[in-house]
N, C-alpha and C positions, 0 to 999 in steps of 0.2 A: 131313377136308374143309378143313383149314386153308388150303390153297393154291388152292382154287377161287375164281374171281372172284366179286364180290358177287352177280351175277345167278344164278350157280350155287348160291351159298349159299341164296338165296331158294328155289330149286326143291328144294334138298335137304330142306327141311322137309316136302316131300311124302312122304318115305319112311315117315313114320308115318301110317298110314291113319286112326287115331283122331283125331289132331290135324288131319289134312287135312279131315276131314268138318266141322270147325267153323271153319277159318280158311284163306282163300285165300292164296297166297304173296305176299309183299311183300319189299322190300329189308330184310334183317336185319342187325343190327349185332353184331359179335363184338368187344367191347371198344371203348372210345372212345365218342365222341358220335355221335348220329344225324345223317345227312345232312339238309340242308334240302329235298332233293327229296321230293315227296309220296309217302309209302309206300302210300297207299291207291289210287293210280291204277294200274289193271292194264294199263298200256302197256309197251312194250319198254324194259327197263332193263339196262344193263351196268355193270361196274365193275372196278376193279383195286385191290389193296391195296399198302401200303408194302413188304411182304415180297416180293410178286411183282415189283414194280419193281426192288428191290435185286437179286434173283436173276436176272431175265431181260432187263433193258433197260439199254442204255448211255444213261443219262439225264443229259444235260448241262443241259437246260432243263426246266421244268415241263411243257411241251407234249409232251415225249417220252413221258410216261405214256400218251398216247392212241394211240401208234404202231400197236398191234395190235388195237384195238377195232373192231368191225364198222362198215364204211361210213364211217369217219372218216378224214380226211386233213388234216394241218397243213402248210401250204406253208412249211416251215422251210428256209432256204437256207444258213445257217451258224450256228455256236454263238452264241447271244445275238442272233438275228435279231429286231430290235426294231420294224421298220417294215413287214414284209411277211408275217409268219407268221400267215396267216389260216386259219380252220377251215372245212372243208367237210363236208357230210353227205350223206345219201341223195339228196336232190333239190336240193341247194344246192352250187354249185361254189365254187372258191377265189376267185372274184370277188365273192362275196356274204357277206361276214363279218357283216353285220347280220341274217342269217337263222339265227343260232345265238347262244346266251347262255351266257357263262362266268362262274361265281361262285367265290369262295373264302370259305368259312365264311359264306355268305349275302351277301357283299359283291360287287357287280357289278364284274367285270374286263373284260367286253366293252366296246368303245369304240363306242357308238352315236351318236357325233358324225358318223360317216360310214359308208360302205359300201365294202369292197374296198380296193384299193391304188392306184387311178388318181389322179394329181395328189397330193393329200394321202393318207396311208395310215392305216388305222384297224383294225389287228389288236387282239385282246384284249391286255391288259397282262400278259402271261405273266411278265414280270420281277418282279412283285410276289409271286410264289410261287417258292421254290426247291425243287429235288427233295428236299433233305434234310428239309424240314419237312412233306412230304406224308404224311398218315396213310392216306388213301384217296381215290380219284376215282370218282365215280358219274356215269352218263350216262343221261338219259331222252330217247328219240327221239320227236319230234313235238310238236305244240301241244295236248296233251290235258289239261293242267292249267290251270284258270282262274286259278291263282296267278301265271302268267307272262304278259308281254306277247306280242304277235305275233312278236317277234324269236325266240321259241322254236320257230318253225315247223320248223326243221331239227333242232335238238337243244338240250338244256340240260345243261351240264357243271358239276359241283359238286366243287371241291377241298375236302377236309376236312384241315386242318392240325393239327399236334400240339399238345396241351396235356398237361402232365405230371401224374402222380399222386404222384410223389415226385421227388427231385432226379435230374436227368439232364443230361449234357453230351455234345456230339457235335462232331466235326470231320471235314472231308473235303478232300482234294486230288485234282483230276482234271486230266488233260492229253489233248489231242486233236491228232493229227498227220495232215495230209491232203496227200499228194503229188497235185498237180493238173496235168493235161496236156490242154489244149484249145486249138485254133486256134494262136495265137502265144504262149501262156503255158505255161511249163514250170517250175513252182515248187512248193515245199512250204510249206504254211500251218499255223501252230501256234496252239493255244489252251490257256490254263491257267485253272483256277478254284480258289478257296479258299473254304471255308464253315465257319462255326463257330456253334454254337447251344447254349443252356443254358436250363433251366427248373426250376421247383420248385413245390411246394404247401406252404403253411403254414396249417393250419387252413382257414378259409374263403377264403383268398387263393391264387391260382395265377398264375404268370407264365411267359412264354416270350420269348426274344430270339434273333434270327437275323441273322447278317451274312454277306454273300457278295460276292466280288470276281470278276469275269470279265474276262479280257484276251484278246480274240479277234481274230485276223486271218483274214478270209474271202477266198475266191476271187473273181475278177472276176464281176460279175453283169450288167453291160451292156457293149455294144460300139459303137464308132463304125463306121458302115457306109456303103456307097454301092452303089446298084444299078449293075451293069455298063452297063445301057442308058442311064443318066443321064449317061454320059461325053460330053464335047464335044471341041472342037479341042484338039490336044496342045500346049497352052501352059502353061508352068510348069516347075517343076523335076522331073526324073525321080526317082522314089523306088522303093525296094524295101521288102519286108516285109509288103505287103498279102496277106491270106490269102483266096484264092478259095473260095467255097462257094455254097450255095443257101439262099434264105430260106424261110419257111414256106409261101409260095405257089409254091415250086419255081422261083423266078427266080434267075438268076446274080447274085451280089453279091460285094463285097469287105468283109472285116472289117479295120479299120485299127488298132485298139487297144482298150484296156479302159477301163471306168469302174466306179464303185460298188464298188471293192475296199476293203471296210470294215475299218478298224482301229478297234475299239470297246473302250472301257474302261468297264465298268459296275460300279456299287456298289449293293447292296441292303441295307437295314437295316429290320428289322421288330421291333416289340415288342407283345406281347399281354398283357393283364391281365384277370383274372376274379375276381369276388367273389361268394360265395354269401351273399346277404342273409339268406336262410332256407334250410332244406334243399331247398326246391322253387322258389326264386327266385334267378336268377343275373344279375348285371350284368357285361357284357363290354365291353372297349375294345381297339382295335387301331390302331396308327399305323405307317405304313411310308413309306419314301422310296426312290426309285430314281433314280440319277444316271448319266448316260451322256455321255461325250465321245468322239466318233467322227470319223474322217477318211475320206471317200470318195475314195480315191486313183484316179488315172488313169495310163495308160501308152500311149504311141504306139509302134507297131511300125515306123513308117515312118522310113526313113533316106535322106538325100540322098547324092549321089555321094561326099561327103567323110566319110560315116558319122555325120553329126549328126542328132539326132532332129528330126522335122518334126511340128508341131501345127497351125499356122495359116498357110497360103499356098496358092497355086495349085500343084497337083501333077499329074504325069503318071504313070498306072498302066497298064501294058500298052498304051501308045500312045493312051490316052484321057485327057482333061483333067478334073480335078475341083477344086473349091474347098473348102478346109477352113475351118471357122468355129469360134468360141469354144464353141459347143454341143457340138462333137465331143469335146473333152477338158476338161470342166468339173468340177474337183474341188469337194468339199463339206467343210465343217466344221460339226459340230453340238455344241451344249452344252445338255443337257437335265437338268432336275430336276423330277420328278413326286412328289407327296405324296398319300398316301391316309390317311383317317381313317374308322373305323367304330365304332359303339356300339350296344349292344342291351341290352334288359331282357326276360327270358324266364322263364316258369314251366315246370316239368317235373313236374307232379303226376300226369299220366296218369289223372286223375280225370274229373269231369264237365266241367270247363272249364279250358283253358290259353290263355294269351295271350302275345303278343310285340310289342314296339315296337323298331324299329331305324332307324338313319340312317347314311348314308355320304357321304363327300366325296372326289372325285378331282380334283386341281388340277394344272394345268400351271404350277407355280411359276416355272419357267424353261424356255423352249423356243425356242432360237435356232439358226438355220442360215445359213451363208454360202455363196454360190455365185455365181461370175462377177460380182462387184461388187454383188450384191444381198443384203441382209440380211433374213431372214424371222424374225418374232417371233410365236410363238403363246402367249405368256405370258397367263394369265388364262382360257385355255380349260379346260373341265372339265365335270364333272357332279355332281349331288347326288341322293340317293334318300332317301325317307321311306316307312316302311311300318308299318302296324298290322295284326295278324292274330290270329285266335282259332280255337280248336277246341272244339266243344261236343259232348259225348257224352251224350245224354239218358239212356241206360241204363247209363252207366258204360263201363268198358273192354270189357265183353262185350256191350254193347248192339248193336242192329241198325243204328244210325245213327251216323256221325261227320260232323258238319257243320263245314266250315272256311269262313272268310270273312275278308275283309280290305279295306283301303284303301291305295292307293299313290300316290305322286307322284314322278316322275322329271323332272329338269330338265337340259337340255344347253345349254351356252354355247360358241359358237365365236368366237374372237378371233384373227385372223391378219392381221398387217400386214407388208408388204414395203416396204423403203426402198432407195434407190440406183438402179441402172440400170433396174429394172422395178418401180416403186412400185405398191402395191395395198393395199386395205383391205377384207377380207371379214369379216362378223360376222353373228350372228343367234342366236336362242334357240328351242328347242322345249320343250314341256312336255307330259307325259302324266299325266293323273289317272285313276285306275281304282278301281272297286268290283267285287269278285268274291265269289262264293260257290260252294261245291260240296258235295254230300252223297254220302258213301259209304254205300250201303244194302245190308246183307246180308239180302236179302229171302227167302232160302231157305238151307238148310244148305250147299249147294254152289254158291251163286250170289252174286255181288256186282255191283252196278251203281253207277257214279259219274256223277252228273249235275251239270253246272256251267255257269256263265255269267259272262262278264266284260263289263262296261260301261266304255267309255273315252271321255274327252274329250281331244282333241289340239289344241294351239295352237302356231302358229309366229309369231314376232313379232320386231320390231327387226332385220329382215333388211337388210343393206347389201352391195352389190357395187360396189366402186370399183377400176378398173384404169386407171392413168394419167389422162389427160384425156379419153379416149374413152368410158369407161363410169363412170357415177356414178348408181346407182339405189338408192333406198330402197324396199323392197318392203312392200306392205300386209300387215296381220295376217291369218292364216288360222285358222279354228277348225272342227273336225269332231268328230262323235260317232259311235261305233260300238258294236255289241253282238256278242260272239262266244260262241256256245254250244259246249259240250263234252259228250261222252258216252262212257262206257266200260262194258263188261260182261265179266265173267269167269265161266266155268263149269268147275268141277272135275269132269271127266268120270269120272276114276278117281283113286285116291290118287297115281298117278305121272303123271297127264296133265291139263293145263289148256288150255282154249281161251279166247282173249281177242279182243275187238273194240273198236276205239276210233275215234272220229270227232270232229274239231274244226275250228273256223273260226279263222283267224288274220289279223289286220290288221297288216301291217308298214308303219309310217308312214315317210314320207320323212325322212331325217336332215338335220341343219342343213347339212352340207357339200353334200349333193345339191341342196338348195334354193338355197343362197346362195354356196357355197364356190368360186367361180371363181378359178383361180390361173394364173399364167403365168411359167415360168422358161425358161432357155436350152435346156433339154432336155425339158421337159414342159409340157403345158397341160391344165387341167381346165375343162370348160364345164358350168356349173350350169343348173338349170331350176326356178324358184320355183313353177311351176304343176304340178309332179308330183303324180300321184294316188297314193293309198295302194294298196299291194299286197294283194290279197285272195286268200286260199288256203283251200280245203277239203282237209283231209288225213285219210286213214283208213288203218287197218291191221288185218289179221287174223293172229293168231298161234296156233301150236300149240306147247306145250312138253311135253317128256316126259323124265322122269328114268329112266335106265337104269343101275342100280347107282350108280356114282360119276360118271356122265357126264350132263350136261344137254344135250338136243338141242332146238333151236328152229328153226321155219320161220315166216317172216313175209312176208305179201304186203302191200305198201304202195302207196298211190296218192295223187296230189296233183293238184288242178286249181287253177291260179293265174291270176288275171286282173290285168292291169296290173303285171306283174312289173317290179320296179325293177332296171335293169341299167346298168352302166357299161361302155361299149365302148371299148377302146383301139386306136387305129390309128397308123400312122407317117406323119407329114408329111415326105415324102422331100425336099421342097425346103428345109425348115428343119432336117432331121434331128432332129425333135422328136416325142415321143409325145403324141398328143392323145386325151384321154378325154372322152367325152360321155355324160351320164346320160340315160336315157329310160325310158318305160313300154313294155313289150312286152305286146301285147294278151292273149294266152292261151297258157299252156304246160301240157301234159298230161304227167304223169310216173307211171309205174307200175313195179313191180319186185318181186323176190323176194330175201329175205335168209335164208341158212342159217347157223346158228351151232352150235358144239359146244364144250363146256368140261368139264373134269373132272380127275380124278386116277386113275391106275392104278399101284399100287405106288410106284415111285420117280419116276414120270413125272407131271408136271403139264402140261396143255396147254389151248390154246384156238385155235379156227380159225373162219373165216367166209368165205362166198362171197356176193357180191351181184351180181345182174343188174338193170340199170336201163335203161328205155326212156323218154327224156325228149325231147319234140318240141314245137317252136313251131307252134301251130295257127292263131294269128291275130296280126297285127302290122301296124298302119298305117305304122309306120316302116320304114326299110330302111337297108342299108349302102351299096350302090352303085346299085342299080336297084330300083324298086318291086316288092315281092313276093319279093325275093331271100332272105328269111329264113323264108318259109313252108315247113313240112315239114322244116326243118333241126333238128338236134339242139341241145339246150340246151348252151351252152359249159361246158367244164370238168366235164362229167359223163360218165364212162366207162361203156360198156355193162357191162363186167365188172370187178369189183374183188375182191381176196381178201387175206386176211392170216392169219397164224398165228404162234403162239409155243409152243415146247415146251421145258420145263426138266427136266433129269435130275439127280437127287440121287445122285451117286456115293457120297458119305458124308454124314453130318450136317454136315460142315464144307465140303464141296466140291460145287458145282453147275456145270452147264454148260447153255447154252441156245442154241437156234437160232430166229431169227425170220425171217419172210419177208413181203414186201409186193408185191402185184401190182396194176397198173392197166392196162387196155386203152387203145387209142387214143382220143383225144378231140379236140375242137376248142376254140379260144379265141375265135373270132369268131362272131357271130350268123348270118352267112351261110355258115359252114363253109368259107370260102375258104382257110383255112390247112391245106392238104392234106399238108404235110410237118411233122410235129411234132418230128422229131429234129434240131432246129436252134435257134439263138437266136431268141427270140420265138415258138417253137412249144411245143406241149404234147404230150409224147411218151408212149408206153407205157413201162412199166418192170417189171422183176422184180428185186427187191433182197433179198439175204440178209444177215442180221446175225448175228454170233456173240458170245457172252459166256461167260466163266468167272469164277466167284467163289469165293474161298477164305477161310473164317473161320479164320485161322491162330492166333488166340488169342481168349479169351472177349470181349475188348473191341476187337479189331482185325480188319479184313478188307481184302482186296485183290481187285481185279478187273481183267481185261483183256478188251477186246472189239474187234471189227472191224465197223463199219457199212459196208454196200455192199461186202461181201467180194469180189464178182465184178467190182468196179470198173466198174459200169454207168454209161454216160453217158446222162443223161436230163434233161429240161427241163420247166419250167412257166413259160414266158416266159424266165426266167433259168435258168442251169444249176444243177442240184442238186449237192451235194457228191459227189465221187468217193470211192474207197476211203479210209476214215478209221480210224485206229488210236486206241483209247481206253484209258486207264489210270486207275485209281482206287485211292486209299488212304483208308480210313475208320477212325475211332476213336469208340467210344461207351461212356459210363460211366453206369450207373444202378443 
């Protein structure tokens, strides 16, 4: 069972009827440290181990570990995608990054300063974890644990990274090559990565250090465009090179050239230190930095009669006149240095009482961007977390009750100043203070119930929105209090069959950027709203799990009712050729669906597969896109009706494995009124079926090599931006321990 994912390992415990009669399944640990996810919550959990990642996944970034887990999608557009790789889940699309929570060793990586990618971008800080240091990844679906804030409404992802038991050292070199052919671009893009790590344990001390360098050149992500119907009198210089196509509303338009063609150079350095104060008390500290220097390159395809490139002037295309502006081809340069610290003190007695105290800091030490004469500076932005938690077992390890409780404080600070051609100053703070408790009660030999409650006080303060001389507003402080109950129950019907039910309320509070973070650049604008209401969701699921020999089968019905959903909608201002994002509350969204999953091992074959059907509809909304009522009855954006994924790994010999992975997503919409009827184009969201291949050879005890192809069928597909086309992946690793 070594290669079955963590959820399957949990269910494998059911194979012993005697054991099963006394203990319901929970995430189980085979070596290494336990996950911070609550093992007592009988909700849907999935996971993947380091061995499975190495054998089956072309993992150039830490988010690649989630590729084939049920109902999850990371909007990763290129290797090292640092500003748009947001996570989506069952009822939360790729525009809602604040509806999932990502942690590494209990330290928050999700960026709850904002939501989504409009204007400012707020994906999880994936760069603070490298693939080489991952020990395991666990996922819990839904807001069913009182230990997490309402941002857990979609999913909670926990990365567990390596800590050594003895000396070990590792090194890796990877390279990715992507021939890219789309519109007027015909070019090959290359990426290389180098990683080195080492660790040891000396008595009560253990340490680990990891360094990684990524040098990535990505394909074009944005395009300068003009609607054919917007053409005027044929005044200007005649040009060639414009590519005729249709936009997502099926209107004829021209693509004139590229933007956001990122050349990014990223460095990651992390050091972890642990000291066993006593055999049952451990102190831990982690420090990490992530540095990025990137150039967002642009290219015009337009040429005048003499063959010279054209970027800013009046032009004539197919007999119609158009005016090019600075926003059409605005290059960017970014210089970023982010720093993370985390510390914890934790007991591991597994006796009557255990406790933990932890704190973390994420700091934008340097966050600078240059574009079209404007300098943007986010230095000083960041967040801090403090947490105290305990676990009380009145009857000891075999008692009927396990009571968990805690107190938390999370603070978020946004500092974003622009100087030059478009000056602005946006800033503000939010704070969430929480008290929570939950009791796992084994009230009968084959029954377990978990009842919990979370009480929260949310404060927004020191908000300022200043844009030039036209807008200069200091916003008043806001304070709200909310209570979120949770309940789960599990019944072990037979030694190989378990039924589970979970229900939870989640309050997703507005982020600092949604409240105060108005920005305006030459090619994008974000419009904030300081009066946004909290998003309120009731989420439930019913699951049946059955172990059939070495295969775990699961069927889960899930449903969510959300009021005042927080949504950022991006539209194109055709007059200024600028993307405009506006955040708003959507009155009521109903979502329900069915998720089927299977995982296991049969002889030399390890596999997992899932199929998800989701029906997500806007039932109530006072706002609109073009005309009142135009969003009612429409599907929630970025949620496909059908999604599927699978990964199969075949062990040819103990040293040689081959794997095939597949990902499918049906058609979906990006707009609230579902007006984007053509997804297979720039700014559209298309269906896709992508097949990935990988072969790995352990050619010596300490050395391995791998070769893979992502998107082997060279599928062209989009999520606003074009995804990568066929990409060739090569990897060489060395490990000594």
